Biopython code that builds the backbone (N, CA, C, O; Angstrom):
import numpy as np
from Bio.PDB.StructureBuilder import StructureBuilder

atoms = [
    (1, "MET", "N", (9.494, -33.217, -17.663)),
    (1, "MET", "CA", (10.047, -31.890, -17.463)),
    (1, "MET", "C", (9.576, -31.360, -16.124)),
    (1, "MET", "O", (8.382, -31.390, -15.825)),
    (2, "VAL", "N", (10.502, -30.876, -15.321)),
    (2, "VAL", "CA", (10.187, -30.319, -14.009)),
    (2, "VAL", "C", (10.341, -28.808, -14.078)),
    (2, "VAL", "O", (11.390, -28.294, -14.468)),
    (3, "LEU", "N", (9.297, -28.115, -13.699)),
    (3, "LEU", "CA", (9.338, -26.651, -13.682)),
    (3, "LEU", "C", (9.670, -26.198, -12.275)),
    (3, "LEU", "O", (8.920, -26.472, -11.338)),
    (4, "GLU", "N", (10.764, -25.521, -12.122)),
    (4, "GLU", "CA", (11.187, -25.050, -10.810)),
    (4, "GLU", "C", (10.932, -23.551, -10.721)),
    (4, "GLU", "O", (11.390, -22.783, -11.567)),
    (5, "LEU", "N", (10.203, -23.144, -9.697)),
    (5, "LEU", "CA", (9.892, -21.736, -9.511)),
    (5, "LEU", "C", (10.777, -21.139, -8.432)),
    (5, "LEU", "O", (10.940, -21.718, -7.357)),
    (6, "ASN", "N", (11.333, -20.009, -8.717)),
    (6, "ASN", "CA", (12.133, -19.293, -7.731)),
    (6, "ASN", "C", (11.297, -18.123, -7.235)),
    (6, "ASN", "O", (11.331, -17.042, -7.822)),
    (7, "THR", "N", (10.553, -18.330, -6.166)),
    (7, "THR", "CA", (9.660, -17.307, -5.644)),
    (7, "THR", "C", (10.290, -16.657, -4.424)),
    (7, "THR", "O", (10.581, -17.345, -3.446)),
    (8, "PRO", "N", (10.508, -15.341, -4.459)),
    (8, "PRO", "CA", (11.089, -14.669, -3.292)),
    (8, "PRO", "C", (10.108, -14.654, -2.129)),
    (8, "PRO", "O", (8.898, -14.784, -2.316)),
    (9, "GLU", "N", (10.633, -14.497, -0.959)),
    (9, "GLU", "CA", (9.797, -14.412, 0.237)),
    (9, "GLU", "C", (8.868, -13.210, 0.136)),
    (9, "GLU", "O", (9.249, -12.161, -0.383)),
    (10, "ALA", "N", (7.664, -13.369, 0.629)),
    (10, "ALA", "CA", (6.697, -12.266, 0.617)),
    (10, "ALA", "C", (7.131, -11.190, 1.594)),
    (10, "ALA", "O", (7.759, -11.483, 2.611)),
    (11, "THR", "N", (6.799, -9.951, 1.287)),
    (11, "THR", "CA", (7.154, -8.833, 2.161)),
    (11, "THR", "C", (5.992, -8.430, 3.050)),
    (11, "THR", "O", (6.086, -7.447, 3.785)),
    (12, "TYR", "N", (4.900, -9.176, 2.993)),
    (12, "TYR", "CA", (3.711, -8.818, 3.754)),
    (12, "TYR", "C", (3.778, -9.378, 5.170)),
    (12, "TYR", "O", (4.235, -10.501, 5.379)),
    (13, "TYR", "N", (3.328, -8.604, 6.122)),
    (13, "TYR", "CA", (3.147, -9.097, 7.479)),
    (13, "TYR", "C", (1.781, -8.632, 7.968)),
    (13, "TYR", "O", (1.280, -7.589, 7.547)),
    (14, "GLU", "N", (1.193, -9.406, 8.847)),
    (14, "GLU", "CA", (-0.159, -9.133, 9.337)),
    (14, "GLU", "C", (-0.130, -7.999, 10.355)),
    (14, "GLU", "O", (0.450, -8.160, 11.429)),
    (15, "PRO", "N", (-0.741, -6.854, 10.044)),
    (15, "PRO", "CA", (-0.751, -5.743, 11.000)),
    (15, "PRO", "C", (-1.747, -5.998, 12.130)),
    (15, "PRO", "O", (-2.656, -6.818, 12.005)),
    (16, "GLU", "N", (-1.556, -5.285, 13.217)),
    (16, "GLU", "CA", (-2.498, -5.354, 14.326)),
    (16, "GLU", "C", (-3.351, -4.088, 14.284)),
    (16, "GLU", "O", (-2.826, -2.976, 14.236)),
    (17, "TYR", "N", (-4.660, -4.270, 14.302)),
    (17, "TYR", "CA", (-5.573, -3.145, 14.225)),
    (17, "TYR", "C", (-6.282, -2.946, 15.558)),
    (17, "TYR", "O", (-6.659, -3.910, 16.225)),
    (18, "LYS", "N", (-6.458, -1.694, 15.935)),
    (18, "LYS", "CA", (-7.228, -1.362, 17.127)),
    (18, "LYS", "C", (-8.679, -1.186, 16.720)),
    (18, "LYS", "O", (-8.955, -0.640, 15.651)),
    (19, "SER", "N", (-9.609, -1.634, 17.543)),
    (19, "SER", "CA", (-11.027, -1.577, 17.175)),
    (19, "SER", "C", (-11.495, -0.141, 16.933)),
    (19, "SER", "O", (-12.322, 0.094, 16.053)),
    (20, "ALA", "N", (-10.975, 0.825, 17.706)),
    (20, "ALA", "CA", (-11.370, 2.224, 17.485)),
    (20, "ALA", "C", (-10.912, 2.696, 16.106)),
    (20, "ALA", "O", (-11.626, 3.445, 15.440)),
    (21, "GLY", "N", (-9.735, 2.266, 15.677)),
    (21, "GLY", "CA", (-9.238, 2.639, 14.356)),
    (21, "GLY", "C", (-10.073, 2.049, 13.242)),
    (21, "GLY", "O", (-10.333, 2.705, 12.234)),
    (22, "ILE", "N", (-10.496, 0.804, 13.426)),
    (22, "ILE", "CA", (-11.347, 0.163, 12.418)),
    (22, "ILE", "C", (-12.683, 0.889, 12.319)),
    (22, "ILE", "O", (-13.188, 1.124, 11.222)),
    (23, "ASN", "N", (-13.251, 1.241, 13.465)),
    (23, "ASN", "CA", (-14.519, 1.991, 13.451)),
    (23, "ASN", "C", (-14.353, 3.343, 12.783)),
    (23, "ASN", "O", (-15.201, 3.748, 11.988)),
    (24, "ASN", "N", (-13.277, 4.042, 13.092)),
    (24, "ASN", "CA", (-13.019, 5.342, 12.473)),
    (24, "ASN", "C", (-12.841, 5.202, 10.962)),
    (24, "ASN", "O", (-13.331, 6.029, 10.193)),
    (25, "PHE", "N", (-12.140, 4.156, 10.547)),
    (25, "PHE", "CA", (-11.922, 3.914, 9.124)),
    (25, "PHE", "C", (-13.250, 3.648, 8.419)),
    (25, "PHE", "O", (-13.519, 4.202, 7.353)),
    (26, "ALA", "N", (-14.070, 2.801, 9.022)),
    (26, "ALA", "CA", (-15.383, 2.497, 8.436)),
    (26, "ALA", "C", (-16.240, 3.756, 8.344)),
    (26, "ALA", "O", (-16.929, 3.966, 7.346)),
    (27, "ASN", "N", (-16.200, 4.590, 9.374)),
    (27, "ASN", "CA", (-16.961, 5.843, 9.352)),
    (27, "ASN", "C", (-16.437, 6.799, 8.281)),
    (27, "ASN", "O", (-17.218, 7.492, 7.630)),
    (28, "LEU", "N", (-15.136, 6.834, 8.103)),
    (28, "LEU", "CA", (-14.540, 7.676, 7.063)),
    (28, "LEU", "C", (-15.054, 7.261, 5.680)),
    (28, "LEU", "O", (-15.493, 8.102, 4.896)),
    (29, "VAL", "N", (-14.994, 5.970, 5.392)),
    (29, "VAL", "CA", (-15.456, 5.475, 4.094)),
    (29, "VAL", "C", (-16.947, 5.739, 3.927)),
    (29, "VAL", "O", (-17.386, 6.184, 2.866)),
    (30, "ARG", "N", (-17.718, 5.468, 4.960)),
    (30, "ARG", "CA", (-19.170, 5.690, 4.900)),
    (30, "ARG", "C", (-19.463, 7.170, 4.623)),
    (30, "ARG", "O", (-20.322, 7.484, 3.800)),
    (31, "THR", "N", (-18.767, 8.066, 5.295)),
    (31, "THR", "CA", (-18.964, 9.504, 5.101)),
    (31, "THR", "C", (-18.588, 9.933, 3.686)),
    (31, "THR", "O", (-19.307, 10.708, 3.055)),
    (32, "MET", "N", (-17.454, 9.425, 3.186)),
    (32, "MET", "CA", (-17.031, 9.777, 1.826)),
    (32, "MET", "C", (-18.081, 9.353, 0.813)),
    (32, "MET", "O", (-18.441, 10.119, -0.081)),
    (33, "LEU", "N", (-18.572, 8.125, 0.958)),
    (33, "LEU", "CA", (-19.523, 7.596, -0.019)),
    (33, "LEU", "C", (-20.904, 8.220, 0.106)),
    (33, "LEU", "O", (-21.513, 8.582, -0.900)),
    (34, "ASN", "N", (-21.400, 8.347, 1.318)),
    (34, "ASN", "CA", (-22.777, 8.813, 1.525)),
    (34, "ASN", "C", (-22.917, 10.333, 1.545)),
    (34, "ASN", "O", (-23.849, 10.869, 0.944)),
    (35, "ASP", "N", (-22.026, 11.028, 2.213)),
    (35, "ASP", "CA", (-22.173, 12.471, 2.411)),
    (35, "ASP", "C", (-21.455, 13.319, 1.364)),
    (35, "ASP", "O", (-21.887, 14.430, 1.060)),
    (36, "TYR", "N", (-20.365, 12.799, 0.817)),
    (36, "TYR", "CA", (-19.572, 13.607, -0.103)),
    (36, "TYR", "C", (-19.589, 13.102, -1.538)),
    (36, "TYR", "O", (-18.961, 13.701, -2.411)),
    (37, "GLY", "N", (-20.298, 12.012, -1.793)),
    (37, "GLY", "CA", (-20.443, 11.518, -3.155)),
    (37, "GLY", "C", (-19.164, 11.029, -3.803)),
    (37, "GLY", "O", (-19.031, 11.077, -5.025)),
    (38, "VAL", "N", (-18.227, 10.562, -3.006)),
    (38, "VAL", "CA", (-16.984, 10.032, -3.560)),
    (38, "VAL", "C", (-17.302, 8.732, -4.292)),
    (38, "VAL", "O", (-17.997, 7.869, -3.755)),
    (39, "TYR", "N", (-16.799, 8.591, -5.509)),
    (39, "TYR", "CA", (-17.065, 7.397, -6.312)),
    (39, "TYR", "C", (-15.900, 6.415, -6.329)),
    (39, "TYR", "O", (-16.077, 5.245, -6.669)),
    (40, "HIS", "N", (-14.728, 6.880, -5.968)),
    (40, "HIS", "CA", (-13.544, 6.012, -6.037)),
    (40, "HIS", "C", (-12.613, 6.348, -4.896)),
    (40, "HIS", "O", (-12.322, 7.516, -4.637)),
    (41, "VAL", "N", (-12.156, 5.334, -4.225)),
    (41, "VAL", "CA", (-11.141, 5.496, -3.189)),
    (41, "VAL", "C", (-10.302, 4.225, -3.169)),
    (41, "VAL", "O", (-10.823, 3.132, -3.393)),
    (42, "GLN", "N", (-9.023, 4.362, -2.904)),
    (42, "GLN", "CA", (-8.168, 3.175, -2.837)),
    (42, "GLN", "C", (-7.253, 3.298, -1.630)),
    (42, "GLN", "O", (-6.871, 4.395, -1.222)),
    (43, "PHE", "N", (-6.917, 2.163, -1.079)),
    (43, "PHE", "CA", (-6.088, 2.141, 0.121)),
    (43, "PHE", "C", (-4.934, 1.171, -0.074)),
    (43, "PHE", "O", (-5.126, 0.052, -0.550)),
    (44, "ASN", "N", (-3.750, 1.600, 0.293)),
    (44, "ASN", "CA", (-2.593, 0.719, 0.365)),
    (44, "ASN", "C", (-2.403, 0.360, 1.827)),
    (44, "ASN", "O", (-2.567, 1.209, 2.703)),
    (45, "THR", "N", (-2.066, -0.871, 2.093)),
    (45, "THR", "CA", (-1.895, -1.301, 3.477)),
    (45, "THR", "C", (-0.446, -1.683, 3.750)),
    (45, "THR", "O", (-0.160, -2.690, 4.398)),
    (46, "VAL", "N", (0.445, -0.865, 3.249)),
    (46, "VAL", "CA", (1.871, -1.085, 3.458)),
    (46, "VAL", "C", (2.373, -0.023, 4.425)),
    (46, "VAL", "O", (2.048, 1.157, 4.289)),
    (47, "ASP", "N", (3.151, -0.442, 5.384)),
    (47, "ASP", "CA", (3.726, 0.459, 6.370)),
    (47, "ASP", "C", (4.641, 1.487, 5.697)),
    (47, "ASP", "O", (5.397, 1.148, 4.786)),
    (48, "LYS", "N", (4.570, 2.725, 6.142)),
    (48, "LYS", "CA", (5.375, 3.800, 5.560)),
    (48, "LYS", "C", (6.873, 3.503, 5.665)),
    (48, "LYS", "O", (7.641, 3.835, 4.761)),
    (49, "GLU", "N", (7.285, 2.875, 6.771)),
    (49, "GLU", "CA", (8.704, 2.545, 6.948)),
    (49, "GLU", "C", (9.155, 1.499, 5.925)),
    (49, "GLU", "O", (10.299, 1.526, 5.472)),
    (50, "VAL", "N", (8.263, 0.585, 5.563)),
    (50, "VAL", "CA", (8.585, -0.398, 4.529)),
    (50, "VAL", "C", (8.799, 0.316, 3.197)),
    (50, "VAL", "O", (9.734, -0.002, 2.462)),
    (51, "LEU", "N", (7.934, 1.277, 2.888)),
    (51, "LEU", "CA", (8.086, 2.027, 1.633)),
    (51, "LEU", "C", (9.383, 2.830, 1.611)),
    (51, "LEU", "O", (10.063, 2.892, 0.586)),
    (52, "LYS", "N", (9.721, 3.440, 2.736)),
    (52, "LYS", "CA", (10.975, 4.201, 2.813)),
    (52, "LYS", "C", (12.172, 3.285, 2.592)),
    (52, "LYS", "O", (13.110, 3.633, 1.875)),
    (53, "ASP", "N", (12.128, 2.103, 3.219)),
    (53, "ASP", "CA", (13.223, 1.153, 3.050)),
    (53, "ASP", "C", (13.279, 0.647, 1.610)),
    (53, "ASP", "O", (14.361, 0.477, 1.047)),
    (54, "ALA", "N", (12.116, 0.409, 1.021)),
    (54, "ALA", "CA", (12.062, -0.046, -0.371)),
    (54, "ALA", "C", (12.573, 1.021, -1.333)),
    (54, "ALA", "O", (13.088, 0.701, -2.404)),
    (55, "LEU", "N", (12.431, 2.286, -0.953)),
    (55, "LEU", "CA", (12.952, 3.379, -1.780)),
    (55, "LEU", "C", (14.472, 3.304, -1.860)),
    (55, "LEU", "O", (15.062, 3.515, -2.920)),
    (56, "GLU", "N", (15.093, 3.002, -0.730)),
    (56, "GLU", "CA", (16.562, 2.953, -0.671)),
    (56, "GLU", "C", (17.131, 1.579, -1.043)),
    (56, "GLU", "O", (18.256, 1.492, -1.535)),
    (57, "SER", "N", (16.370, 0.511, -0.814)),
    (57, "SER", "CA", (16.856, -0.845, -1.083)),
    (57, "SER", "C", (15.811, -1.662, -1.838)),
    (57, "SER", "O", (15.292, -2.640, -1.300)),
    (58, "PRO", "N", (15.496, -1.283, -3.064)),
    (58, "PRO", "CA", (14.434, -1.980, -3.808)),
    (58, "PRO", "C", (14.726, -3.462, -4.031)),
    (58, "PRO", "O", (13.797, -4.252, -4.196)),
    (59, "GLU", "N", (15.988, -3.845, -4.039)),
    (59, "GLU", "CA", (16.327, -5.256, -4.250)),
    (59, "GLU", "C", (15.807, -6.152, -3.122)),
    (59, "GLU", "O", (15.684, -7.364, -3.298)),
    (60, "ASN", "N", (15.506, -5.559, -1.969)),
    (60, "ASN", "CA", (14.964, -6.325, -0.842)),
    (60, "ASN", "C", (13.450, -6.528, -0.942)),
    (60, "ASN", "O", (12.874, -7.254, -0.132)),
    (61, "TYR", "N", (12.808, -5.906, -1.911)),
    (61, "TYR", "CA", (11.354, -5.941, -2.040)),
    (61, "TYR", "C", (10.927, -6.245, -3.477)),
    (61, "TYR", "O", (10.227, -5.440, -4.090)),
    (62, "PRO", "N", (11.329, -7.373, -4.016)),
    (62, "PRO", "CA", (11.021, -7.659, -5.425)),
    (62, "PRO", "C", (9.539, -7.886, -5.699)),
    (62, "PRO", "O", (9.108, -7.764, -6.846)),
    (63, "THR", "N", (8.750, -8.210, -4.681)),
    (63, "THR", "CA", (7.329, -8.494, -4.899)),
    (63, "THR", "C", (6.411, -7.411, -4.350)),
    (63, "THR", "O", (5.191, -7.573, -4.365)),
    (64, "LEU", "N", (6.967, -6.324, -3.873)),
    (64, "LEU", "CA", (6.160, -5.253, -3.283)),
    (64, "LEU", "C", (5.337, -4.564, -4.366)),
    (64, "LEU", "O", (5.866, -4.090, -5.371)),
    (65, "MET", "N", (4.026, -4.524, -4.131)),
    (65, "MET", "CA", (3.114, -3.865, -5.070)),
    (65, "MET", "C", (2.325, -2.796, -4.326)),
    (65, "MET", "O", (2.004, -2.948, -3.147)),
    (66, "VAL", "N", (2.019, -1.714, -5.034)),
    (66, "VAL", "CA", (1.172, -0.651, -4.493)),
    (66, "VAL", "C", (0.081, -0.349, -5.501)),
    (66, "VAL", "O", (0.172, -0.709, -6.675)),
    (67, "ARG", "N", (-0.936, 0.308, -5.022)),
    (67, "ARG", "CA", (-2.080, 0.666, -5.869)),
    (67, "ARG", "C", (-1.934, 2.138, -6.240)),
    (67, "ARG", "O", (-1.799, 2.989, -5.361)),
    (68, "ILE", "N", (-1.962, 2.438, -7.527)),
    (68, "ILE", "CA", (-1.819, 3.799, -8.031)),
    (68, "ILE", "C", (-2.963, 4.064, -9.006)),
    (68, "ILE", "O", (-3.069, 3.396, -10.034)),
    (69, "ALA", "N", (-3.811, 5.027, -8.691)),
    (69, "ALA", "CA", (-4.855, 5.483, -9.619)),
    (69, "ALA", "C", (-5.630, 4.340, -10.270)),
    (69, "ALA", "O", (-5.906, 4.382, -11.469)),
    (70, "GLY", "N", (-5.981, 3.325, -9.491)),
    (70, "GLY", "CA", (-6.826, 2.264, -10.006)),
    (70, "GLY", "C", (-6.107, 1.057, -10.567)),
    (70, "GLY", "O", (-6.768, 0.131, -11.037)),
    (71, "TYR", "N", (-4.795, 1.024, -10.542)),
    (71, "TYR", "CA", (-4.082, -0.167, -11.000)),
    (71, "TYR", "C", (-2.980, -0.522, -10.006)),
    (71, "TYR", "O", (-2.506, 0.340, -9.266)),
    (72, "SER", "N", (-2.582, -1.767, -9.992)),
    (72, "SER", "CA", (-1.505, -2.231, -9.126)),
    (72, "SER", "C", (-0.215, -2.272, -9.932)),
    (72, "SER", "O", (-0.209, -2.616, -11.114)),
    (73, "VAL", "N", (0.870, -1.915, -9.269)),
    (73, "VAL", "CA", (2.165, -1.868, -9.954)),
    (73, "VAL", "C", (3.257, -2.300, -8.973)),
    (73, "VAL", "O", (3.174, -2.046, -7.771)),
    (74, "TYR", "N", (4.272, -2.953, -9.516)),
    (74, "TYR", "CA", (5.423, -3.277, -8.685)),
    (74, "TYR", "C", (6.129, -1.988, -8.298)),
    (74, "TYR", "O", (6.327, -1.100, -9.126)),
    (75, "TRP", "N", (6.501, -1.900, -7.041)),
    (75, "TRP", "CA", (7.183, -0.723, -6.501)),
    (75, "TRP", "C", (8.413, -0.376, -7.335)),
    (75, "TRP", "O", (8.652, 0.792, -7.644)),
    (76, "SER", "N", (9.183, -1.385, -7.694)),
    (76, "SER", "CA", (10.435, -1.140, -8.420)),
    (76, "SER", "C", (10.205, -0.645, -9.847)),
    (76, "SER", "O", (11.138, -0.156, -10.483)),
    (77, "ASP", "N", (8.974, -0.763, -10.360)),
    (77, "ASP", "CA", (8.676, -0.259, -11.703)),
    (77, "ASP", "C", (8.322, 1.229, -11.711)),
    (77, "ASP", "O", (8.244, 1.848, -12.772)),
    (78, "LEU", "N", (8.111, 1.797, -10.532)),
    (78, "LEU", "CA", (7.775, 3.222, -10.438)),
    (78, "LEU", "C", (9.035, 4.075, -10.473)),
    (78, "LEU", "O", (10.100, 3.634, -10.041)),
    (79, "SER", "N", (8.918, 5.282, -10.981)),
    (79, "SER", "CA", (10.041, 6.211, -10.932)),
    (79, "SER", "C", (10.245, 6.658, -9.484)),
    (79, "SER", "O", (9.326, 6.562, -8.671)),
    (80, "ARG", "N", (11.406, 7.130, -9.171)),
    (80, "ARG", "CA", (11.685, 7.595, -7.804)),
    (80, "ARG", "C", (10.720, 8.718, -7.416)),
    (80, "ARG", "O", (10.247, 8.768, -6.281)),
    (81, "ARG", "N", (10.434, 9.604, -8.346)),
    (81, "ARG", "CA", (9.513, 10.713, -8.069)),
    (81, "ARG", "C", (8.126, 10.186, -7.670)),
    (81, "ARG", "O", (7.509, 10.691, -6.733)),
    (82, "CYS", "N", (7.652, 9.176, -8.385)),
    (82, "CYS", "CA", (6.356, 8.581, -8.071)),
    (82, "CYS", "C", (6.414, 7.851, -6.729)),
    (82, "CYS", "O", (5.468, 7.930, -5.945)),
    (83, "GLN", "N", (7.499, 7.150, -6.458)),
    (83, "GLN", "CA", (7.666, 6.471, -5.171)),
    (83, "GLN", "C", (7.624, 7.480, -4.023)),
    (83, "GLN", "O", (6.970, 7.245, -3.008)),
    (84, "GLU", "N", (8.317, 8.592, -4.188)),
    (84, "GLU", "CA", (8.321, 9.629, -3.149)),
    (84, "GLU", "C", (6.928, 10.220, -2.962)),
    (84, "GLU", "O", (6.539, 10.553, -1.843)),
    (85, "ASP", "N", (6.177, 10.352, -4.052)),
    (85, "ASP", "CA", (4.813, 10.855, -3.962)),
    (85, "ASP", "C", (3.931, 9.887, -3.171)),
    (85, "ASP", "O", (3.140, 10.316, -2.331)),
    (86, "VAL", "N", (4.062, 8.595, -3.434)),
    (86, "VAL", "CA", (3.287, 7.596, -2.693)),
    (86, "VAL", "C", (3.637, 7.674, -1.206)),
    (86, "VAL", "O", (2.743, 7.642, -0.360)),
    (87, "ILE", "N", (4.907, 7.775, -0.887)),
    (87, "ILE", "CA", (5.330, 7.862, 0.514)),
    (87, "ILE", "C", (4.764, 9.117, 1.178)),
    (87, "ILE", "O", (4.333, 9.071, 2.330)),
    (88, "SER", "N", (4.764, 10.234, 0.455)),
    (88, "SER", "CA", (4.295, 11.497, 1.036)),
    (88, "SER", "C", (2.811, 11.480, 1.384)),
    (88, "SER", "O", (2.371, 12.233, 2.252)),
    (89, "ARG", "N", (2.034, 10.626, 0.714)),
    (89, "ARG", "CA", (0.605, 10.579, 1.024)),
    (89, "ARG", "C", (0.219, 9.280, 1.721)),
    (89, "ARG", "O", (-0.929, 8.841, 1.657)),
    (90, "THR", "N", (1.184, 8.685, 2.379)),
    (90, "THR", "CA", (0.953, 7.437, 3.107)),
    (90, "THR", "C", (0.893, 7.709, 4.597)),
    (90, "THR", "O", (1.518, 8.637, 5.111)),
    (91, "GLU", "N", (0.138, 6.888, 5.259)),
    (91, "GLU", "CA", (0.068, 6.840, 6.721)),
    (91, "GLU", "C", (-0.673, 8.008, 7.329)),
    (91, "GLU", "O", (-0.078, 8.919, 7.905)),
    (92, "HIS", "N", (-1.944, 7.962, 7.193)),
    (92, "HIS", "CA", (-2.822, 8.902, 7.879)),
    (92, "HIS", "C", (-3.349, 8.209, 9.116)),
    (92, "HIS", "O", (-3.600, 7.004, 9.088)),
    (93, "THR", "N", (-3.519, 8.931, 10.179)),
    (93, "THR", "CA", (-4.005, 8.318, 11.424)),
    (93, "THR", "C", (-5.341, 8.937, 11.817)),
    (93, "THR", "O", (-5.686, 10.039, 11.392)),
    (94, "PHE", "N", (-6.067, 8.212, 12.625)),
    (94, "PHE", "CA", (-7.372, 8.674, 13.091)),
    (94, "PHE", "C", (-7.268, 9.055, 14.546)),
    (94, "PHE", "O", (-8.258, 9.474, 15.147)),
]
sb = StructureBuilder()
sb.init_structure("model")
sb.init_model(0)
sb.init_chain("A")
sb.init_seg("    ")
for serial, (resi, resn, name, xyz) in enumerate(atoms, 1):
    if name == "N":
        sb.init_residue(resn, " ", resi, " ")
    sb.init_atom(name, np.array(xyz, "f"), 0.0, 1.0, " ", f" {name:<3s}", serial, name[0])
structure = sb.get_structure()
């Protein structure tokens, strides 16, 4: 018996990071944990434009996953309202 898998192409691409941004990000996390007593933080590393496109064309992103309140979920399993909420709090810059 041969098992054939139909795996869609991944939607991930390797972003380019600037060293100043990485330092700022590390300082942000360090400050949250050490100075403000934050116990939980999560980060999605998906481009906001990808999320916007996935909102309008979910069939193009069958494997797209995001992190919501401590769990990972397929983008297409979220309600539109939840998807819009994720987009609204995405892409902060330093």
